[in-house]
N, C-alpha and C positions, 0 to 999 in steps of 0.2 A: 594419593598414590594410585596409579592405574597399572594393572598387569597387562602387558602386551607381548605377544610373541608372533612373529611373521607367519601368516598362513594358519593361525590357530584361533579358536574361539574359547575363551576362558570364563567360567562362572564360578563364583565363590560359594562353598557349601558349609564352611564352619571355621571357627578360629579358636585358638587356645594359647596359653602362655608357654613359651619356650625357655631356653637358658638365657639368663642375664638380660640382655637388651633385645632379645628376639621374640617375635610373635609368630607362632605356627599357624598355618592355614591349610584347609583342604580345598581342592578345586577340581572341577571337571574340565578337561581339556579336549576339545574336539578338533581334529585335523583330518587330512585326507584318509588316514588309516582307520578312523573311527573315534570312539570315546575312550579316554584314558582317565584313570584316577591319578591324582598327584598330591604330594605333600610338599609344601614350601615353607620358607622361613623369610620373614621381613625384619631387618634391623631397624628399630624405630629411632635410632640416632642419626644414621646416614641414609635411611630408606632404601638400602640395597636389598635385592631379592636373590635368594638362593633356592633353586629347586633341589630339595634334599632327597626326594624319593619319587620316582615316576614308575608307573606300572602300565604295561600295554595289554591289559586284560579286557580292554574295551568295556569297562564298567565304571559307574559313577558312584561317588559317595552318597550315602543315604542318611547319615547321622552327623551330628556335630562331634568334635573331638572330646573324648572323655579322659581327663587326667586321673592317673592312679597314684598310689603311694610308690615310693622308691623310683620316681622319675619314669613312670610308665604312661603310655598313651594308647588309646584305642579309638577306632572309628569303624563304622559299618559301610559295606560296599555291596551294591547290587550285582548278583551273579545270575545264572540261568534259573534253575529251580531251587536254589538255596541262597542264603545270605552269608557273606564272609565278614567276620569281625577281625580286622587287622590289629595286632598288638605289637608295640615296639617300645624301646626305651628312647629317651629324649636325645641320645647321641645318634639314634637311627642306624646303629651298626648291627643290631640284632632285631629280628621281628619274627612273629609267628601268627598263625591264623586259627580262628575258631569258626567252624562251618556249621551254620544253623539250618537244620532240615526239619520240617514238620511232616509227620507221616500223612500221606494222602493228599498233600498239597502239590500243586503244579508250579508255584512260584512263591518265594519267601522274600520279604523286604524288611530288614531291621530299620526302625525309625527312632527309637529312644534307648539309650544305654545308661545304666546306673552302676556305680561302683559298690562292691560288697567286700567284706573282709577277705584277707589273703589274696588280694588282687583278682577276685572273682567278679562276675557281672550279673545283673538282671537285665534282660533284653526284652523289649516290647516291639511289635511290628505288625505287619499285615501278611496274610497268607491266602492264596487263591485256591479254592476248591471247586468241584463241579457244582456245588450248591450255592456258591458265591464267595465273596471275600470276607475273611474273618480276622479278628485281632488275635495275636498269639503272644505268649510269654515263654521265656526260657531262662531258667536259673542255672548258670554254669557251675555253681557251687554244689548243688544237689542233683543236677541233671534233670530236675523236674521241668516239664514243658506241657503246654496245653493251649486251647483256644477258648474264646468266649463266643458262644453261639447266639446269633440273632438271625431273623429271617432276612433274606436278600443280602446285599453287599453292605458291609460296615467299614467305616473309615476311622483311622486313628490320627488325630491332628496334634495331640500333645499329651505329655505325661509328666507327673511330678512325684517326687518322694516327699510325703507330708505325714508328720505325726506317726512315724513307724510303719507307714503303709504307702501304697502307690495309688494315685488318682489319675485315671485316663479319661480323655474326652474326645468326642468326634461326632459321627453321625451314623444312624442306622437307616438303611433303605427299606421302606415298608411297601409291600405290594398292595395295590388297591384292586380288589376283585371286581368291583362294579364296572370299571372301564379298562382293566388290564394294564394299568400304569403303576408308576412308583413315585413315592415322595420320601424326602429325608426328614428324620426326626432327630432331636437332640439325643445324645448318648453320653452317659456317665458310667464309669466302672471303677470300683475301688477294690484293691486286692490287699492281702496281708504281705508281710515282708518276703514270704516265700513265693508269692505270685498267685496263691489261691484266692478265688473270688470271694469278696465279702458282700458286695451288692452290685447289681447292674440295673440301670434304669434307662429306658428310652421313653421319650415323651415329646409332645408338641401339639400343634394345631393342624389344620388342613393345609397349611403352607409348607414349603420346603424350608427346613431349619437345620442348623449345624452349629456345634460348639467348637471354638478354635482354641480356647484355653480355659483352665479351671484350677482353682486352688482352695485349700481348706484353711480357714483362720478361725480359731476358737469354735470348732465344731460346726462352722457354717461353710458351705460351698459357694464360692463366688466364681462366676463364669462369664465369659464374653463369647458371643456368637452372632448369628445372623438369622433372620427370618424374612421370607419374601412377602411383601405386600404390593400387589399390582406390579410384580416384576422388579421391585426395588428391595435391595437387601438393607436391613436395619440392624444396627448393633444393639445388643441387649445388655 
């Protein structure tokens, strides 16, 4: 099944279960007016497509769909200097937004959403500061928010809830004083259920390295990433 609209460019950003025979999807739709976020529905019996919600805020989805209890859905949207978390029921008749702002940041992008009790969320993402890009967390239940500091720019590539905690992975950009350049190191961060940091570790060799996913099984962290050897990226 291909999504096509005359004069528009569509890219898929996330999928989730809808009602009965429907699959919900998030998309970025670019036309002459700019970038729009869109929520659509595909019936997997007859493959019919219904655009159930479109927004002309010229903003793109940044997260996958998060299903809640009581038929609730949520997803993240890139705005100007904040990130918007759109929440709606599966009938799409009612919706509300949570606006994520991090003090001192010039741009905020939510990247991972996790459900918490009473339809609250844990939000992880990236925020830009004068000193570089940091990973942030925001617990909507407690209002607790903060950043994980590293030198230079850091990147969040994935996050998982494991064993009552959260495991984040990505890359930390390290400055090399001897030639005024930068290199990427592996980055792992583990937080408790409230978002408070339990440990943070950046490590690597003299090559550019980055983790794309990580998971905890029986107290061991398994991760997949890349490192550059002679310009070639190698999975680890």
